[in-house]
C-alpha positions as CSV (number, residue, x, y, z in Angstrom):
1,M,9.8,2.8,-1.7
2,N,8.1,0.1,0.3
3,G,5.1,0.9,2.4
4,E,4.6,4.2,0.8
5,M,1.5,5.6,-0.3
6,S,0.4,8.5,-2.6
7,E,-2.6,10.0,-0.9
8,S,-3.8,13.5,-0.8
9,K,-2.2,15.8,1.8
10,A,-4.2,17.5,4.5
11,G,-6.5,20.2,3.4
12,S,-7.4,18.6,0.0
13,P,-11.1,18.5,-0.7
14,E,-12.8,15.2,-0.3
15,K,-13.7,13.4,-3.5
16,Q,-16.5,10.8,-3.7
17,V,-16.1,7.5,-5.2
18,N,-19.2,5.4,-6.0
19,D,-18.7,2.2,-4.2
20,S,-20.9,0.4,-6.7
21,D,-18.4,1.1,-9.4
22,I,-15.5,-0.2,-7.4
23,K,-14.1,-3.9,-7.5
24,W,-11.8,-5.1,-4.7
25,L,-9.8,-8.2,-5.8
26,W,-7.0,-10.0,-3.9
27,K,-4.8,-12.2,-6.0
28,R,-1.5,-14.2,-5.8
29,F,1.1,-13.2,-8.3
30,Q,0.6,-16.3,-10.3
31,E,-3.1,-15.5,-10.6
32,L,-2.6,-12.0,-12.0
33,T,-3.4,-11.8,-15.8
34,T,-1.1,-10.1,-18.1
35,K,-3.4,-7.1,-18.4
36,E,-3.8,-6.8,-14.6
37,L,0.0,-6.9,-14.1
38,Y,0.5,-4.3,-16.8
39,E,-2.1,-2.0,-15.1
40,V,-0.4,-2.5,-11.7
41,M,3.1,-1.6,-13.2
42,K,1.6,1.3,-15.1
43,L,0.0,2.8,-12.0
44,R,3.1,2.3,-9.8
45,Q,5.4,3.8,-12.4
46,K,3.1,6.7,-13.0
47,V,3.1,7.7,-9.4
48,F,6.3,6.4,-7.8
49,V,8.7,7.1,-10.7
50,V,7.1,9.9,-12.7
51,E,5.0,11.9,-10.3
52,Q,7.4,11.5,-7.4
53,N,10.4,12.1,-9.7
54,C,12.1,9.1,-8.3
55,A,14.1,6.8,-10.5
56,Y,14.4,3.5,-8.7
57,L,14.0,-0.1,-9.5
58,D,10.3,-0.9,-8.7
59,L,10.6,-4.6,-9.7
60,D,12.3,-5.9,-6.6
61,D,11.6,-9.7,-6.8
62,R,9.1,-9.4,-4.0
63,D,6.0,-9.2,-6.2
64,N,6.1,-13.0,-6.9
65,E,5.8,-13.8,-3.2
66,A,3.1,-11.2,-2.4
67,D,-0.6,-11.1,-2.3
68,H,-1.9,-8.2,-4.3
69,L,-5.0,-6.0,-3.8
70,L,-6.2,-4.4,-7.0
71,V,-9.0,-1.8,-6.8
72,S,-10.6,-1.1,-10.0
73,G,-13.2,1.2,-11.4
74,K,-15.2,0.8,-14.5
75,E,-12.3,1.8,-16.8
76,E,-9.0,1.6,-15.0
77,L,-7.0,0.6,-11.9
78,L,-7.7,3.1,-9.1
79,G,-5.6,1.6,-6.3
80,Y,-3.1,-1.1,-5.5
81,L,-1.0,-2.5,-2.8
82,R,0.8,-5.7,-1.9
83,V,1.2,-7.8,1.2
84,T,4.6,-9.5,1.5
85,P,5.0,-12.5,3.8
86,A,7.0,-12.6,7.0
87,G,10.6,-13.1,6.2
88,T,10.5,-11.5,2.8
89,R,11.7,-8.0,3.6
90,F,11.0,-7.8,7.3
91,T,10.7,-10.5,10.0
92,E,6.9,-9.5,10.1
93,Y,4.3,-9.4,7.3
94,S,4.4,-6.1,5.4
95,I,2.2,-3.8,3.4
96,G,3.9,-2.0,0.5
97,R,3.6,-0.2,-2.8
98,V,0.4,1.4,-1.6
99,V,-0.7,3.7,-4.4
100,T,-3.9,5.5,-5.4
101,H,-4.7,6.9,-8.8
102,P,-4.6,10.8,-8.8
103,K,-8.1,11.0,-9.7
104,V,-9.3,9.3,-6.5
105,R,-7.0,10.9,-3.9
106,G,-8.9,12.5,-1.1
107,S,-11.8,10.1,-1.5
108,G,-10.7,7.8,1.3
109,M,-9.5,5.1,-1.1
110,G,-6.1,4.9,0.7
111,K,-7.7,4.5,4.0
112,A,-10.1,1.7,2.8
113,M,-7.1,-0.1,1.1
114,T,-5.0,0.0,4.3
115,K,-7.8,-1.1,6.5
116,R,-8.5,-4.0,4.1
117,A,-4.9,-5.1,4.0
118,I,-4.6,-5.2,7.8
119,Q,-7.8,-7.2,8.0
120,Y,-6.6,-9.5,5.2
121,I,-3.4,-10.3,7.1
122,Q,-5.3,-11.0,10.3
123,D,-8.0,-13.1,8.5
124,V,-5.5,-15.2,6.5
125,H,-2.5,-15.4,8.9
126,G,-3.9,-14.7,12.3
127,D,-2.9,-12.0,14.8
128,Q,0.4,-11.1,13.2
129,P,2.5,-7.9,13.6
130,I,2.9,-5.9,10.4
131,R,6.0,-3.8,9.7
132,I,6.1,-1.1,7.0
133,S,8.5,1.4,5.5
134,A,6.4,4.5,5.0
135,Q,7.1,7.9,3.5
136,S,7.6,10.2,6.5
137,Y,4.8,12.5,5.6
138,L,2.3,9.6,6.0
139,E,3.3,9.0,9.7
140,N,-0.1,10.4,11.1
141,F,-2.0,8.4,8.5
142,Y,-0.5,5.1,9.5
143,T,-0.6,6.0,13.2
144,S,-4.4,6.3,12.8
145,F,-4.5,2.4,12.1
146,G,-2.3,1.7,15.2
147,F,1.1,1.6,13.6
148,K,3.9,3.0,15.8
149,R,7.0,4.7,14.6
150,L,10.3,2.8,15.1
151,G,13.6,4.6,15.1
152,K,14.9,7.6,13.1
153,E,13.9,8.8,9.6
154,Y,16.1,7.5,6.8
155,D,16.5,8.1,3.1
156,E,15.1,5.6,0.6
157,D,15.6,6.4,-3.0
158,G,15.8,10.1,-2.2
159,I,12.5,10.2,-0.1
160,P,12.4,10.4,3.6
161,H,11.0,7.2,5.1
162,I,10.3,5.7,8.6
163,E,9.8,2.2,9.7
164,M,6.5,1.6,11.6
165,L,5.0,-1.5,13.4
166,Y,1.4,-2.6,13.9
167,E,0.9,-5.0,16.7
168,P,-2.6,-6.5,16.9
169,T,-4.3,-6.4,20.3
170,T,-5.6,-9.7,21.5
171,S,-8.6,-9.7,23.9
172,G,-8.5,-12.2,26.6
């Protein structure tokens, strides 16, 4: 369940999210308040465990080393992802636990979050490759950012996944 995202499938009507109501916040694990951590876990469980009907251990000891992107609306957490450092799960940096609240799916929130995560890694750590484990149905989504599929599809917690790699292009 790493690198996955719950985003609307093709054909869903676009929803609009008022950007002035959205707060984008990067935090280290130690900087998360108890309430923020609770809201992150609540959204992850709501989508990855309940909605996707997948009983798995979400708390994998990688959160404490990760940078966390919290996307909040006026009343609740609308999106979340984490960036884990190189050497944590993969040799490369990784984006994972990408999740959007059901009420903002189809709004472009997932695209905006992914774009920010790639930019964050490049801004903070330089031109680094990024490896993800993505739910297979999201292959085209991640390909649109420059990720390339690696190897065959595999099962992770009962859900088909693929590994994908993003390699930044350097001009020069």
